N, CA, C and O atoms as a GROMACS GRO file, in nm:
protein
  368
    1UNK      N    1   0.835  -1.404  -0.566
    1UNK     CA    2   0.779  -1.384  -0.437
    1UNK      C    3   0.656  -1.473  -0.410
    1UNK      O    4   0.556  -1.473  -0.482
    2UNK      N    5   0.672  -1.553  -0.297
    2UNK     CA    6   0.550  -1.624  -0.284
    2UNK      C    7   0.437  -1.561  -0.225
    2UNK      O    8   0.459  -1.467  -0.148
    3UNK      N    9   0.311  -1.598  -0.251
    3UNK     CA   10   0.204  -1.541  -0.182
    3UNK      C   11   0.181  -1.540  -0.046
    3UNK      O   12   0.212  -1.645   0.012
    4UNK      N   13   0.139  -1.458   0.016
    4UNK     CA   14   0.101  -1.456   0.184
    4UNK      C   15  -0.043  -1.471   0.186
    4UNK      O   16  -0.110  -1.447   0.086
    5UNK      N   17  -0.098  -1.513   0.305
    5UNK     CA   18  -0.238  -1.510   0.354
    5UNK      C   19  -0.246  -1.407   0.425
    5UNK      O   20  -0.162  -1.390   0.513
    6UNK      N   21  -0.342  -1.317   0.404
    6UNK     CA   22  -0.399  -1.219   0.469
    6UNK      C   23  -0.532  -1.235   0.527
    6UNK      O   24  -0.612  -1.298   0.457
    7UNK      N   25  -0.573  -1.193   0.635
    7UNK     CA   26  -0.692  -1.184   0.704
    7UNK      C   27  -0.743  -1.036   0.683
    7UNK      O   28  -0.665  -0.942   0.702
    8UNK      N   29  -0.867  -1.015   0.646
    8UNK     CA   30  -0.922  -0.874   0.630
    8UNK      C   31  -0.974  -0.849   0.778
    8UNK      O   32  -1.051  -0.928   0.834
    9UNK      N   33  -0.931  -0.745   0.829
    9UNK     CA   34  -0.934  -0.722   0.962
    9UNK      C   35  -1.012  -0.574   0.981
    9UNK      O   36  -1.039  -0.527   1.092
   10UNK      N   37  -1.039  -0.518   0.867
   10UNK     CA   38  -1.122  -0.365   0.878
   10UNK      C   39  -1.257  -0.400   0.828
   10UNK      O   40  -1.296  -0.514   0.803
   11UNK      N   41  -1.318  -0.300   0.818
   11UNK     CA   42  -1.466  -0.302   0.780
   11UNK      C   43  -1.509  -0.303   0.621
   11UNK      O   44  -1.625  -0.307   0.580
   12UNK      N   45  -1.397  -0.297   0.547
   12UNK     CA   46  -1.437  -0.303   0.382
   12UNK      C   47  -1.375  -0.421   0.329
   12UNK      O   48  -1.290  -0.487   0.389
   13UNK      N   49  -1.416  -0.443   0.225
   13UNK     CA   50  -1.363  -0.566   0.146
   13UNK      C   51  -1.226  -0.523   0.095
   13UNK      O   52  -1.201  -0.410   0.053
   14UNK      N   53  -1.136  -0.628   0.102
   14UNK     CA   54  -0.989  -0.602   0.031
   14UNK      C   55  -0.973  -0.709  -0.067
   14UNK      O   56  -0.991  -0.827  -0.037
   15UNK      N   57  -0.944  -0.674  -0.172
   15UNK     CA   58  -0.896  -0.783  -0.285
   15UNK      C   59  -1.016  -0.872  -0.310
   15UNK      O   60  -0.998  -0.991  -0.337
   16UNK      N   61  -1.146  -0.815  -0.301
   16UNK     CA   62  -1.252  -0.911  -0.319
   16UNK      C   63  -1.294  -0.981  -0.186
   16UNK      O   64  -1.399  -1.045  -0.183
   17UNK      N   65  -1.221  -0.970  -0.087
   17UNK     CA   66  -1.266  -1.050   0.027
   17UNK      C   67  -1.334  -0.966   0.126
   17UNK      O   68  -1.313  -0.845   0.134
   18UNK      N   69  -1.420  -1.032   0.204
   18UNK     CA   70  -1.511  -0.959   0.307
   18UNK      C   71  -1.453  -0.976   0.421
   18UNK      O   72  -1.390  -1.081   0.440
   19UNK      N   73  -1.463  -0.877   0.523
   19UNK     CA   74  -1.417  -0.871   0.651
   19UNK      C   75  -1.428  -1.003   0.728
   19UNK      O   76  -1.532  -1.069   0.731
   20UNK      N   77  -1.307  -1.041   0.792
   20UNK     CA   78  -1.311  -1.156   0.878
   20UNK      C   79  -1.254  -1.291   0.784
   20UNK      O   80  -1.200  -1.389   0.835
   21UNK      N   81  -1.274  -1.277   0.651
   21UNK     CA   82  -1.206  -1.386   0.576
   21UNK      C   83  -1.075  -1.370   0.536
   21UNK      O   84  -1.022  -1.260   0.550
   22UNK      N   85  -1.012  -1.470   0.483
   22UNK     CA   86  -0.897  -1.467   0.427
   22UNK      C   87  -0.865  -1.471   0.292
   22UNK      O   88  -0.946  -1.529   0.219
   23UNK      N   89  -0.760  -1.420   0.238
   23UNK     CA   90  -0.706  -1.434   0.089
   23UNK      C   91  -0.584  -1.455   0.084
   23UNK      O   92  -0.517  -1.419   0.181
   24UNK      N   93  -0.514  -1.524  -0.039
   24UNK     CA   94  -0.374  -1.532  -0.038
   24UNK      C   95  -0.355  -1.432  -0.181
   24UNK      O   96  -0.439  -1.424  -0.270
   25UNK      N   97  -0.239  -1.370  -0.178
   25UNK     CA   98  -0.189  -1.282  -0.262
   25UNK      C   99  -0.054  -1.233  -0.244
   25UNK      O  100  -0.002  -1.230  -0.133
   26UNK      N  101   0.018  -1.183  -0.378
   26UNK     CA  102   0.146  -1.106  -0.347
   26UNK      C  103   0.104  -0.951  -0.371
   26UNK      O  104   0.074  -0.899  -0.479
   27UNK      N  105   0.109  -0.897  -0.258
   27UNK     CA  106   0.065  -0.759  -0.263
   27UNK      C  107   0.213  -0.670  -0.279
   27UNK      O  108   0.318  -0.702  -0.222
   28UNK      N  109   0.199  -0.562  -0.361
   28UNK     CA  110   0.305  -0.488  -0.354
   28UNK      C  111   0.349  -0.426  -0.223
   28UNK      O  112   0.262  -0.378  -0.150
   29UNK      N  113   0.467  -0.422  -0.190
   29UNK     CA  114   0.518  -0.364  -0.058
   29UNK      C  115   0.450  -0.257  -0.009
   29UNK      O  116   0.399  -0.262   0.103
   30UNK      N  117   0.443  -0.148  -0.086
   30UNK     CA  118   0.367  -0.041  -0.073
   30UNK      C  119   0.223  -0.032  -0.024
   30UNK      O  120   0.181   0.035   0.070
   31UNK      N  121   0.155  -0.113  -0.108
   31UNK     CA  122   0.020  -0.153  -0.083
   31UNK      C  123  -0.008  -0.232   0.056
   31UNK      O  124  -0.098  -0.196   0.131
   32UNK      N  125   0.062  -0.325   0.079
   32UNK     CA  126   0.061  -0.404   0.204
   32UNK      C  127   0.112  -0.316   0.306
   32UNK      O  128   0.056  -0.332   0.415
   33UNK      N  129   0.201  -0.226   0.304
   33UNK     CA  130   0.239  -0.153   0.416
   33UNK      C  131   0.121  -0.060   0.435
   33UNK      O  132   0.100  -0.036   0.554
   34UNK      N  133   0.044  -0.006   0.357
   34UNK     CA  134  -0.077   0.094   0.380
   34UNK      C  135  -0.180   0.024   0.452
   34UNK      O  136  -0.230   0.075   0.553
   35UNK      N  137  -0.225  -0.118   0.395
   35UNK     CA  138  -0.323  -0.185   0.428
   35UNK      C  139  -0.276  -0.234   0.587
   35UNK      O  140  -0.366  -0.228   0.671
   36UNK      N  141  -0.162  -0.273   0.625
   36UNK     CA  142  -0.127  -0.315   0.751
   36UNK      C  143  -0.140  -0.182   0.853
   36UNK      O  144  -0.196  -0.198   0.962
   37UNK      N  145  -0.095  -0.075   0.822
   37UNK     CA  146  -0.093   0.038   0.874
   37UNK      C  147  -0.223   0.091   0.930
   37UNK      O  148  -0.240   0.129   1.046
   38UNK      N  149  -0.309   0.088   0.837
   38UNK     CA  150  -0.447   0.135   0.870
   38UNK      C  151  -0.543   0.017   0.939
   38UNK      O  152  -0.661   0.034   0.969
   39UNK      N  153  -0.473  -0.100   0.956
   39UNK     CA  154  -0.550  -0.211   1.020
   39UNK      C  155  -0.652  -0.270   0.930
   39UNK      O  156  -0.753  -0.320   0.980
   40UNK      N  157  -0.635  -0.269   0.809
   40UNK     CA  158  -0.744  -0.336   0.711
   40UNK      C  159  -0.700  -0.495   0.693
   40UNK      O  160  -0.790  -0.573   0.660
   41UNK      N  161  -0.588  -0.538   0.710
   41UNK     CA  162  -0.544  -0.659   0.698
   41UNK      C  163  -0.433  -0.704   0.805
   41UNK      O  164  -0.366  -0.615   0.858
   42UNK      N  165  -0.412  -0.831   0.839
   42UNK     CA  166  -0.307  -0.878   0.906
   42UNK      C  167  -0.237  -0.989   0.834
   42UNK      O  168  -0.293  -1.041   0.738
   43UNK      N  169  -0.143  -1.021   0.865
   43UNK     CA  170  -0.068  -1.136   0.790
   43UNK      C  171  -0.092  -1.268   0.885
   43UNK      O  172  -0.060  -1.271   1.004
   44UNK      N  173  -0.150  -1.372   0.816
   44UNK     CA  174  -0.187  -1.497   0.902
   44UNK      C  175  -0.068  -1.601   0.882
   44UNK      O  176  -0.011  -1.623   0.776
   45UNK      N  177  -0.044  -1.655   0.996
   45UNK     CA  178   0.059  -1.763   0.996
   45UNK      C  179   0.213  -1.716   0.959
   45UNK      O  180   0.295  -1.793   0.909
   46UNK      N  181   0.236  -1.594   0.986
   46UNK     CA  182   0.363  -1.545   0.971
   46UNK      C  183   0.407  -1.442   1.075
   46UNK      O  184   0.334  -1.424   1.172
   47UNK      N  185   0.505  -1.382   1.063
   47UNK     CA  186   0.542  -1.282   1.149
   47UNK      C  187   0.497  -1.150   1.067
   47UNK      O  188   0.490  -1.142   0.945
   48UNK      N  189   0.468  -1.044   1.165
   48UNK     CA  190   0.465  -0.915   1.140
   48UNK      C  191   0.578  -0.854   1.084
   48UNK      O  192   0.686  -0.858   1.143
   49UNK      N  193   0.560  -0.794   0.968
   49UNK     CA  194   0.676  -0.738   0.912
   49UNK      C  195   0.746  -0.611   1.001
   49UNK      O  196   0.685  -0.523   1.061
   50UNK      N  197   0.887  -0.628   0.991
   50UNK     CA  198   0.941  -0.528   1.064
   50UNK      C  199   0.919  -0.380   1.012
   50UNK      O  200   0.887  -0.362   0.895
   51UNK      N  201   0.936  -0.270   1.102
   51UNK     CA  202   0.898  -0.122   1.065
   51UNK      C  203   1.018  -0.099   0.977
   51UNK      O  204   1.004  -0.015   0.888
   52UNK      N  205   1.140  -0.164   0.989
   52UNK     CA  206   1.252  -0.138   0.916
   52UNK      C  207   1.260  -0.211   0.794
   52UNK      O  208   1.226  -0.329   0.794
   53UNK      N  209   1.303  -0.150   0.682
   53UNK     CA  210   1.334  -0.234   0.547
   53UNK      C  211   1.460  -0.225   0.533
   53UNK      O  212   1.532  -0.138   0.582
   54UNK      N  213   1.499  -0.337   0.450
   54UNK     CA  214   1.627  -0.350   0.396
   54UNK      C  215   1.664  -0.226   0.297
   54UNK      O  216   1.570  -0.191   0.226
   55UNK      N  217   1.773  -0.161   0.283
   55UNK     CA  218   1.808  -0.048   0.222
   55UNK      C  219   1.766  -0.062   0.072
   55UNK      O  220   1.712   0.036   0.021
   56UNK      N  221   1.785  -0.170  -0.001
   56UNK     CA  222   1.750  -0.182  -0.130
   56UNK      C  223   1.592  -0.159  -0.152
   56UNK      O  224   1.548  -0.090  -0.244
   57UNK      N  225   1.512  -0.226  -0.055
   57UNK     CA  226   1.363  -0.243  -0.069
   57UNK      C  227   1.305  -0.077  -0.031
   57UNK      O  228   1.204  -0.029  -0.081
   58UNK      N  229   1.383  -0.016   0.054
   58UNK     CA  230   1.330   0.130   0.077
   58UNK      C  231   1.382   0.219  -0.034
   58UNK      O  232   1.307   0.307  -0.076
   59UNK      N  233   1.495   0.204  -0.082
   59UNK     CA  234   1.512   0.272  -0.214
   59UNK      C  235   1.408   0.247  -0.318
   59UNK      O  236   1.357   0.345  -0.372
   60UNK      N  237   1.368   0.126  -0.353
   60UNK     CA  238   1.270   0.085  -0.440
   60UNK      C  239   1.137   0.136  -0.438
   60UNK      O  240   1.074   0.174  -0.537
   61UNK      N  241   1.091   0.134  -0.296
   61UNK     CA  242   0.979   0.200  -0.261
   61UNK      C  243   0.981   0.352  -0.290
   61UNK      O  244   0.888   0.408  -0.348
   62UNK      N  245   1.094   0.417  -0.246
   62UNK     CA  246   1.101   0.565  -0.252
   62UNK      C  247   1.095   0.617  -0.399
   62UNK      O  248   1.031   0.711  -0.446
   63UNK      N  249   1.187   0.521  -0.464
   63UNK     CA  250   1.193   0.551  -0.614
   63UNK      C  251   1.051   0.543  -0.694
   63UNK      O  252   1.016   0.621  -0.782
   64UNK      N  253   0.977   0.434  -0.644
   64UNK     CA  254   0.855   0.431  -0.712
   64UNK      C  255   0.752   0.535  -0.675
   64UNK      O  256   0.666   0.570  -0.754
   65UNK      N  257   0.762   0.580  -0.564
   65UNK     CA  258   0.674   0.693  -0.522
   65UNK      C  259   0.729   0.842  -0.551
   65UNK      O  260   0.666   0.943  -0.520
   66UNK      N  261   0.838   0.842  -0.607
   66UNK     CA  262   0.915   0.942  -0.653
   66UNK      C  263   0.956   1.048  -0.540
   66UNK      O  264   0.958   1.171  -0.550
   67UNK      N  265   0.988   0.970  -0.432
   67UNK     CA  266   1.043   1.043  -0.303
   67UNK      C  267   1.190   1.061  -0.326
   67UNK      O  268   1.244   0.957  -0.362
   68UNK      N  269   1.276   1.175  -0.314
   68UNK     CA  270   1.393   1.200  -0.340
   68UNK      C  271   1.475   1.178  -0.202
   68UNK      O  272   1.417   1.182  -0.093
   69UNK      N  273   1.606   1.155  -0.212
   69UNK     CA  274   1.700   1.124  -0.095
   69UNK      C  275   1.636   1.018   0.004
   69UNK      O  276   1.605   1.041   0.120
   70UNK      N  277   1.623   0.884  -0.070
   70UNK     CA  278   1.557   0.772   0.019
   70UNK      C  279   1.658   0.754   0.153
   70UNK      O  280   1.608   0.706   0.255
   71UNK      N  281   1.778   0.786   0.151
   71UNK     CA  282   1.872   0.749   0.274
   71UNK      C  283   1.827   0.830   0.403
   71UNK      O  284   1.874   0.806   0.515
   72UNK      N  285   1.729   0.930   0.378
   72UNK     CA  286   1.676   1.003   0.471
   72UNK      C  287   1.552   0.956   0.540
   72UNK      O  288   1.498   1.015   0.633
   73UNK      N  289   1.514   0.846   0.488
   73UNK     CA  290   1.366   0.792   0.524
   73UNK      C  291   1.388   0.661   0.570
   73UNK      O  292   1.363   0.569   0.491
   74UNK      N  293   1.434   0.633   0.695
   74UNK     CA  294   1.484   0.496   0.734
   74UNK      C  295   1.381   0.403   0.772
   74UNK      O  296   1.418   0.291   0.806
   75UNK      N  297   1.248   0.431   0.772
   75UNK     CA  298   1.159   0.328   0.812
   75UNK      C  299   1.049   0.349   0.705
   75UNK      O  300   1.047   0.445   0.629
   76UNK      N  301   0.960   0.251   0.706
   76UNK     CA  302   0.855   0.228   0.627
   76UNK      C  303   0.749   0.331   0.666
   76UNK      O  304   0.682   0.373   0.571
   77UNK      N  305   0.725   0.372   0.771
   77UNK     CA  306   0.651   0.471   0.807
   77UNK      C  307   0.680   0.607   0.752
   77UNK      O  308   0.592   0.683   0.712
   78UNK      N  309   0.803   0.633   0.754
   78UNK     CA  310   0.861   0.772   0.678
   78UNK      C  311   0.824   0.782   0.538
   78UNK      O  312   0.788   0.889   0.490
   79UNK      N  313   0.832   0.668   0.463
   79UNK     CA  314   0.809   0.654   0.321
   79UNK      C  315   0.671   0.678   0.305
   79UNK      O  316   0.634   0.765   0.226
   80UNK      N  317   0.583   0.604   0.376
   80UNK     CA  318   0.435   0.622   0.362
   80UNK      C  319   0.397   0.764   0.396
   80UNK      O  320   0.311   0.814   0.324
   81UNK      N  321   0.446   0.837   0.494
   81UNK     CA  322   0.426   0.971   0.523
   81UNK      C  323   0.463   1.075   0.419
   81UNK      O  324   0.399   1.178   0.403
   82UNK      N  325   0.566   1.041   0.354
   82UNK     CA  326   0.616   1.113   0.255
   82UNK      C  327   0.538   1.109   0.134
   82UNK      O  328   0.506   1.211   0.073
   83UNK      N  329   0.505   0.985   0.095
   83UNK     CA  330   0.411   0.949  -0.004
   83UNK      C  331   0.268   1.031   0.001
   83UNK      O  332   0.229   1.104  -0.090
   84UNK      N  333   0.196   1.006   0.124
   84UNK     CA  334   0.076   1.059   0.147
   84UNK      C  335   0.097   1.212   0.133
   84UNK      O  336   0.012   1.275   0.069
   85UNK      N  337   0.201   1.277   0.187
   85UNK     CA  338   0.219   1.414   0.165
   85UNK      C  339   0.221   1.469   0.024
   85UNK      O  340   0.155   1.567  -0.009
   86UNK      N  341   0.300   1.401  -0.057
   86UNK     CA  342   0.297   1.437  -0.195
   86UNK      C  343   0.165   1.428  -0.268
   86UNK      O  344   0.131   1.513  -0.350
   87UNK      N  345   0.092   1.325  -0.238
   87UNK     CA  346  -0.055   1.319  -0.294
   87UNK      C  347  -0.128   1.415  -0.229
   87UNK      O  348  -0.208   1.473  -0.303
   88UNK      N  349  -0.127   1.451  -0.115
   88UNK     CA  350  -0.200   1.554  -0.048
   88UNK      C  351  -0.182   1.702  -0.120
   88UNK      O  352  -0.265   1.789  -0.144
   89UNK      N  353  -0.051   1.696  -0.143
   89UNK     CA  354  -0.002   1.855  -0.210
   89UNK      C  355  -0.091   1.848  -0.358
   89UNK      O  356  -0.153   1.946  -0.397
   90UNK      N  357  -0.090   1.725  -0.430
   90UNK     CA  358  -0.139   1.733  -0.556
   90UNK      C  359  -0.299   1.738  -0.578
   90UNK      O  360  -0.350   1.737  -0.690
   91UNK      N  361  -0.369   1.743  -0.461
   91UNK     CA  362  -0.510   1.725  -0.472
   91UNK      C  363  -0.559   1.875  -0.511
   91UNK      O  364  -0.501   1.980  -0.482
   92UNK      N  365  -0.680   1.857  -0.584
   92UNK     CA  366  -0.739   1.983  -0.649
   92UNK      C  367  -0.849   2.016  -0.555
   92UNK      O  368  -0.920   2.115  -0.576
   0.00000   0.00000   0.00000
């Protein structure tokens, strides 16, 4: 996978990069989705990823997050919400 160029658009440093600056990296899809969703980064010089993922990538993300029945999670947003709910349930 080729690195992408990201611009830090949030108020906090990302990947050691100050807000307003850019960095190149190969971010894991789940991390990229979270950062894009909360407005911390944007992809420079490319298209914004679709909210829909190929079935294989969706299955991989769900498996990585230990979410069952990924066929019932058709969008990246649904995967993110399921993961957040899992972690929220585990908080002490």
